[in-house]
C-alpha positions in Angstrom: -20.6 22.8 -23.5 -20.1 23.6 -19.8 -16.7 23.8 -18.2 -17.9 21.1 -15.7 -18.9 18.6 -18.3 -18.6 15.1 -16.7 -17.7 13.4 -20.0 -15.0 15.8 -20.7 -13.6 15.5 -17.1 -13.7 11.7 -17.3 -12.1 11.6 -20.7 -9.3 14.0 -19.5 -8.7 12.0 -16.3 -8.8 8.7 -18.3 -6.3 10.0 -20.8 -4.0 11.3 -18.2 -4.1 8.0 -16.3 -3.4 6.0 -19.5 -0.5 8.2 -20.4 1.0 7.8 -16.9 0.8 4.0 -17.2 3.3 4.1 -19.9 5.8 5.8 -17.6 6.0 2.8 -15.3 8.3 0.0 -16.1 6.8 -3.4 -15.5 9.9 -4.7 -13.5 9.7 -1.7 -11.2 6.0 -2.3 -10.5 6.5 -6.0 -9.8 9.5 -5.1 -7.5 7.4 -2.5 -5.7 4.5 -5.0 -5.1 6.9 -7.6 -3.8 8.6 -5.2 -1.5 5.3 -3.9 -0.2 4.2 -7.4 0.6 7.5 -8.2 2.3 7.2 -5.0 4.4 3.6 -5.8 5.4 4.6 -9.3 6.4 7.5 -8.2 8.5 5.4 -5.5 10.1 2.8 -8.1 11.0 5.3 -10.6 12.4 6.9 -7.9 14.6 3.5 -6.8 15.9 2.7 -10.4 16.8 6.1 -10.9 18.5 5.7 -7.7 20.5 2.2 -8.6 21.6 3.5 -12.0 22.7 6.4 -10.4 24.6 4.1 -7.9 26.4 1.8 -10.7 27.4 4.8 -12.7 28.8 6.1 -9.6 30.7 2.7 -8.8 32.2 2.5 -12.4 33.5 6.0 -12.2 35.0 5.4 -8.8 36.6 2.0 -9.6 38.0 2.9 -12.9 39.6 
């Protein structure tokens, strides 16, 4: 068996991933997902607001 056996590598990675899943508490994962969604939404709203403000300022400055 070679040291670069793809089945051995995938089995090792799969087992490592499966064991790491048990470390995460479900409540924390849900909280993280919700906070990430909230952060993305706020970021999007701020971007839209800033784009709108820049457009208004350009109109005011250019005439």
